[in-house]
Every structure is written in structure tokens, then in C-alpha cells.
C-alpha positions as CSV (number, residue, x, y, z in Angstrom):
1,M,-2.8,-19.4,22.5
2,N,0.5,-17.7,23.6
3,A,1.4,-18.3,27.0
4,W,2.6,-14.6,28.1
5,R,-0.4,-13.5,29.2
6,A,0.0,-13.2,33.0
7,G,3.4,-13.6,34.0
8,W,4.9,-10.0,33.3
9,L,2.0,-8.4,34.7
10,V,1.6,-10.5,38.1
11,G,5.3,-9.4,38.8
12,L,4.3,-5.9,38.3
13,L,1.5,-5.9,40.4
14,T,1.8,-8.6,43.2
15,A,3.6,-6.1,45.6
16,L,1.1,-3.3,45.4
17,P,-1.3,-3.2,48.3
18,P,-4.9,-2.6,47.8
19,A,-5.9,1.2,48.0
20,W,-9.9,1.0,48.0
21,A,-11.3,4.5,48.6
22,D,-14.3,6.2,47.7
23,D,-12.3,9.1,46.6
24,E,-13.2,10.9,43.3
25,P,-9.8,12.7,42.8
26,R,-8.0,9.4,43.0
27,C,-9.9,8.5,39.7
28,G,-8.2,11.0,37.7
29,P,-6.1,10.0,34.8
30,V,-3.4,9.6,36.9
31,G,-3.5,7.9,40.4
32,P,-2.0,6.0,43.4
33,A,-0.6,2.4,42.3
34,G,-3.1,-0.3,43.1
35,Q,-6.9,-1.0,43.5
36,Q,-9.2,1.9,43.3
37,R,-12.9,2.6,43.6
38,C,-15.1,5.8,43.0
39,A,-18.3,7.2,42.3
40,M,-18.2,9.1,38.9
41,P,-20.0,12.1,37.9
42,D,-22.4,10.4,35.4
43,G,-23.5,8.3,38.4
44,S,-21.6,5.0,37.7
45,T,-19.1,3.4,39.9
46,L,-15.4,2.7,38.8
47,Q,-13.3,0.1,40.1
48,R,-9.8,-0.2,38.5
49,A,-6.4,-1.5,39.1
50,M,-3.5,0.8,38.2
51,S,0.0,0.1,37.2
52,A,3.1,0.8,39.5
53,D,3.5,4.3,38.1
54,G,-0.1,5.2,38.6
55,R,-0.5,6.2,34.9
56,R,-2.2,3.2,33.2
57,A,-5.4,1.3,34.3
58,M,-4.5,-2.4,33.9
59,A,-7.9,-3.7,34.6
60,L,-11.2,-1.8,34.9
61,L,-14.7,-2.2,35.4
62,R,-17.3,0.6,35.6
63,R,-21.0,-0.1,36.2
64,W,-24.2,1.7,36.2
65,S,-26.5,2.3,39.0
66,D,-28.4,-0.9,38.1
67,G,-25.2,-3.0,37.9
68,S,-25.0,-3.2,34.1
69,L,-21.6,-3.0,32.6
70,A,-20.4,0.4,31.3
71,E,-17.0,-0.4,30.5
72,L,-14.5,-3.2,30.8
73,R,-10.8,-3.8,30.7
74,C,-9.1,-7.1,31.6
75,A,-5.7,-8.0,32.3
76,P,-4.1,-11.5,31.7
77,T,-4.6,-12.2,35.2
78,S,-7.4,-11.4,37.5
79,L,-6.4,-7.9,39.5
80,L,-10.0,-7.0,40.9
81,P,-12.3,-8.8,43.0
82,E,-15.3,-8.5,40.5
83,D,-13.3,-9.2,37.0
84,R,-12.8,-12.9,37.0
85,G,-16.2,-13.7,35.5
86,P,-16.6,-11.0,33.1
87,C,-12.7,-11.3,32.1
88,G,-12.8,-15.0,31.5
89,H,-10.1,-16.0,33.9
90,G,-11.5,-19.3,34.6
91,G,-10.9,-20.3,31.0
92,E,-14.2,-20.2,29.6
93,L,-15.3,-17.5,26.8
94,A,-16.8,-14.9,28.7
95,E,-19.1,-12.5,26.6
96,V,-20.9,-9.4,28.5
97,T,-23.2,-6.5,27.0
98,L,-21.7,-3.0,27.5
99,Y,-24.4,0.1,28.0
100,R,-23.9,3.4,27.1
101,E,-26.6,4.2,29.6
102,P,-28.7,1.9,31.8
103,G,-31.0,-0.1,29.7
104,K,-29.3,1.3,26.4
105,P,-26.8,-1.3,24.8
106,L,-23.3,-0.1,23.7
107,G,-22.1,-3.5,22.5
108,T,-20.7,-6.8,23.4
109,V,-17.1,-7.9,24.6
110,S,-15.9,-11.5,25.2
111,H,-12.7,-12.5,26.9
112,R,-10.8,-15.5,27.7
113,R,-8.1,-15.3,30.4
114,G,-8.5,-11.7,30.1
115,V,-7.5,-11.5,26.3
116,L,-10.0,-9.7,24.4
117,I,-11.6,-12.4,21.8
118,R,-14.6,-10.4,20.2
119,Q,-16.1,-6.8,20.4
120,V,-18.9,-5.4,18.8
121,I,-20.1,-1.9,19.4
122,V,-23.6,-0.6,18.0
123,N,-25.0,2.8,17.4
124,P,-28.2,3.6,19.2
125,Q,-30.4,2.3,16.3
126,G,-28.5,-1.2,16.9
127,G,-26.1,-1.0,13.5
128,V,-22.6,-2.1,14.0
129,V,-20.2,0.9,14.1
130,R,-17.0,-1.1,14.7
131,S,-15.8,-4.7,15.8
132,E,-12.6,-6.7,16.8
133,E,-11.6,-10.2,16.3
134,F,-8.6,-12.1,17.8
135,V,-7.8,-15.3,15.9
136,D,-5.9,-18.0,17.7
137,N,-3.5,-20.1,15.7
138,T,-1.7,-23.0,16.8
139,F,1.0,-23.1,13.9
140,A,1.1,-19.5,12.6
141,P,1.1,-16.0,14.4
142,D,-1.8,-15.1,16.3
143,R,-3.6,-12.0,14.5
144,R,-6.1,-9.4,15.5
145,I,-8.5,-7.9,13.0
146,K,-10.5,-4.7,13.7
147,R,-13.4,-3.6,11.2
148,V,-15.2,-0.1,10.8
149,Y,-18.5,0.3,9.3
150,Y,-20.3,2.9,7.2
151,P,-23.8,3.7,8.7
152,S,-25.2,1.4,5.9
153,G,-23.4,-1.5,7.5
154,R,-21.0,-1.9,4.4
155,L,-17.4,-2.3,5.6
156,R,-15.2,1.0,5.6
157,H,-12.0,0.0,6.9
158,E,-10.1,-3.4,8.1
159,I,-7.0,-3.8,9.7
160,D,-5.5,-7.5,9.9
161,L,-2.4,-7.6,12.1
162,I,0.0,-10.1,13.8
163,E,-0.1,-10.1,17.3
164,P,3.0,-11.8,18.8
165,P,3.7,-11.8,22.6
166,P,4.7,-8.4,23.9
167,E,8.4,-9.2,24.4
168,Q,8.8,-10.3,20.9
169,Y,6.9,-7.4,19.3
170,P,8.7,-6.3,16.2
171,G,6.5,-3.3,15.4
172,R,3.3,-3.4,13.4
173,E,3.0,-6.4,10.7
174,G,-0.2,-7.0,8.7
175,V,-2.3,-5.3,6.3
176,G,-4.7,-2.4,6.6
177,R,-7.6,-2.1,3.8
178,E,-9.9,1.1,3.1
179,F,-13.5,0.6,1.1
180,A,-15.7,2.9,-0.5
181,E,-19.3,2.4,0.2
182,S,-20.2,0.5,-2.8
183,G,-17.6,-2.4,-1.4
184,Q,-14.4,-1.1,-4.0
185,L,-11.0,-1.6,-2.3
186,T,-9.6,2.1,-2.4
187,Q,-6.5,1.5,-0.5
188,E,-4.1,-1.2,0.8
189,V,-1.4,-0.6,3.2
190,E,1.3,-3.5,4.0
191,W,3.6,-3.1,7.3
192,V,6.7,-5.1,8.3
193,G,8.7,-4.7,11.3
194,G,6.8,-1.5,12.1
195,R,7.0,0.0,8.9
196,E,5.5,0.6,5.6
197,R,6.4,-1.7,2.9
198,R,3.7,-1.3,0.2
199,I,0.8,1.0,-0.4
200,R,-1.6,1.0,-3.1
201,Q,-4.6,2.8,-4.2
202,W,-7.5,2.0,-6.7
203,H,-9.9,4.3,-8.8
204,L,-13.8,3.7,-8.0
205,N,-13.7,1.8,-11.3
206,G,-11.4,-0.8,-9.8
207,R,-8.3,0.2,-12.1
208,L,-4.9,0.7,-9.9
209,K,-4.4,4.4,-9.1
210,L,-1.0,4.3,-7.0
211,D,1.5,1.6,-6.5
212,Q,4.0,2.8,-3.7
213,T,6.9,0.7,-2.7
214,I,9.2,1.6,0.5
215,R,12.7,0.3,1.2
216,H,15.0,1.0,4.0
217,L,18.6,1.3,3.6
218,G,20.3,2.3,6.9
219,R,18.9,5.6,7.8
220,D,17.6,6.3,4.5
221,E,13.8,5.4,3.5
222,L,13.1,5.1,-0.3
223,R,9.8,5.3,-1.9
224,E,9.1,4.6,-5.4
225,T,5.5,5.5,-6.6
226,R,3.6,4.6,-9.7
227,S,0.5,6.5,-10.5
228,F,-2.3,5.8,-13.0
229,Y,-5.2,7.5,-14.7
230,E,-8.4,6.2,-14.4
231,D,-8.1,4.2,-17.8
232,G,-5.2,2.5,-16.4
233,T,-2.5,4.5,-18.5
234,E,0.6,5.8,-16.5
235,A,0.3,9.3,-15.2
236,A,3.9,9.3,-13.0
237,L,6.8,7.7,-11.6
238,N,8.2,9.5,-8.4
239,R,11.2,8.6,-6.5
240,E,11.8,10.2,-2.9
241,R,14.4,9.8,-0.5
242,N,13.7,10.5,3.2
243,G,10.6,12.6,2.0
244,R,12.1,14.5,-0.6
245,L,12.1,14.0,-4.5
246,F,15.3,12.5,-5.4
247,G,16.8,11.1,-8.8
248,W,14.6,11.2,-12.1
249,Q,10.8,11.6,-12.1
250,Q,8.5,11.0,-15.2
251,Y,5.3,12.4,-16.1
252,H,2.9,11.5,-18.7
253,A,-0.1,13.0,-20.5
254,P,-3.2,11.4,-20.6
255,G,-3.0,8.7,-22.7
256,G,0.4,7.8,-21.2
257,A,2.7,10.1,-23.6
258,L,5.7,11.3,-21.8
259,Q,5.3,14.6,-21.1
260,R,8.4,15.7,-19.1
261,E,11.1,14.4,-16.9
262,E,12.7,15.9,-13.9
263,E,16.1,15.0,-12.1
264,Y,16.6,16.2,-8.3
265,G,19.7,16.2,-6.4
266,E,20.4,16.3,-2.8
267,R,17.9,18.1,-0.3
268,G,15.2,17.9,-3.2
269,V,17.0,20.6,-5.4
270,L,15.7,20.4,-9.1
271,L,18.6,19.9,-11.4
272,R,17.6,19.2,-14.8
273,R,14.2,19.3,-16.8
274,K,13.2,17.7,-20.1
275,L,10.2,18.4,-22.0
276,Y,8.6,16.3,-24.6
277,D,5.8,16.9,-27.4
278,P,2.5,15.1,-27.6
279,R,4.2,12.5,-29.7
280,G,7.0,11.7,-26.8
281,H,9.8,13.6,-28.7
282,L,12.3,15.7,-26.9
283,L,11.9,19.3,-27.2
284,R,14.1,20.7,-24.5
285,D,16.5,19.6,-22.3
286,E,17.0,22.1,-19.3
287,R,19.6,22.5,-16.5
288,V,17.9,24.4,-13.8
289,N,20.6,24.0,-10.8
290,E,23.8,22.9,-10.2
291,D,24.1,19.9,-8.1
292,P,25.1,21.4,-4.3
293,S,26.6,18.0,-3.4
294,S,29.3,18.4,-6.1
295,S,30.3,21.7,-4.8
């Protein structure tokens, strides 16, 4: 497991004095730095350690009157008197049950040394709503996989991302997938360096619906999108620069015959249009606007 877990946080908080107080206003979204404890309107008791600017709870435990946990947030090092056990700061995997109210489970969370290893959230009927898993790799980057489920229990959404140390974070990297309730993959998005690199979509019959590639050249974002009919024939080819159509576009009739082509210039201005008959023969070639970049 990566060795970054504790050092940066210890340096941030070791100088903060405890600030225990049963003072409800102190437990708002922004509070004084250090440790806080207060009673919440729903009858639970909140303990948390706030960051130096008072804007983020670095560690948090919220308990119901019977002592069961309603909420748990762990840090890479122990910051509260009672977080060592449930956060697994002894090095062993610690699994605890969370409750939406006393006696009614919300799910389970597992931590090791303050790192969330597994989480399963259930609905009142006990069906899994969402889950999260940390994959600790020795010879490859660590990964974090999050999943969301349909009420039927089938997978609805999955995102599988590389999880490097914070100081090495290059932006989102990995793959996100969407599924129909039938199990058919309907969309897949790839990220590299915090940016989308490729997006694909599928019809419910399993045929490719859309294939979009994204490139970045300096400040320009270039997208090329191929779309397809349900029978697999090509529907369109579109090119964009910074969110506007740019260059030649192609549109096909059902069955695949070329129907029209359009050329776009700067700022997404339509410059030229070509129309074709059902056999793909050129019918008309129109110039629509002058290219403003040439004036």
C-alpha cells in the first residue's frame, strides 16, 4: 500500500489544540480547527477533527444514542480519541456496521490505517444500493472501484480509477461504464490525466452507437465522433474544435448511403454544403457563408 497515508495530515494537525465543546453551533459546515463534539438535532452525537481552515472534517464519528455508528470518516492517522478501532489504525482490517437509525442498518464500511477498503450501502429492504472497493496493488497503481446498482440488484454504473498518492495525482484516470438493467453495456468513458480520451455508446442490441475520440493540442480540444444506426451502418461523422463543429461533417441515410456533407469554419460557421441522392451521387454543392477567418 502507498506510504503517503499519514505524513501530510500529521503535519497539518499536530499543532491544533483540542476544542471539545458541547456547543451545537460549532458543528456547522464551518467550525474552529481541532476536535469538536456536540449533540445533533436527530439525537446523535458528533465527534470530528476539523482542518486548519475549519472548512473540512478530516475525521468524523457520529453515533446514535445506543452507541451504534451513523457515520464514519477516517484519516490516514488517528485524530480522535475513539477513531483508532473503527478506522483500523492498528493495521488490521476493521469492519463496522453503519445504521440509518438505531437498529436499522445502512451498510458496512471497512478501513485499514484510515483508508477505506470496502463499503456496501443497502436500502431498507437490505438490497445493495452502491459499493466501493480499494484494490491494493504491489507492482501496479492502486485502484478504487465504485459501483451503483438497480433496485433489482443488477449493476447500473461502475467507475474504476487509478488511485495514486495525492502529491502525484495527475487527474482522473480510468474507466467509467453504464449498463442497462438487462446487463447490456450502454456507455464507456476513458479518462487520462483528468481528461476524457474516448467515449463509446452501444444500442441495446449490442451494436456500437457512438465512438468519440478526444485529443488535446495546446489549448484546443478536438473531438471526432462516429455514430451508427441500430443495424450497424454509419449514421454520421462529426468533428469539433472546442465544442463547435469544425471542418467537414458527413451524414448518412438509414442503410449507410451518404446524404450530405457540411463544412464548418472558425466559430462554428457553416461554409459549404453538399447534398447527395439516395444512390450517393452529388446533387448540389452550395457555398453558404464566407469564411470569417479569411477576411
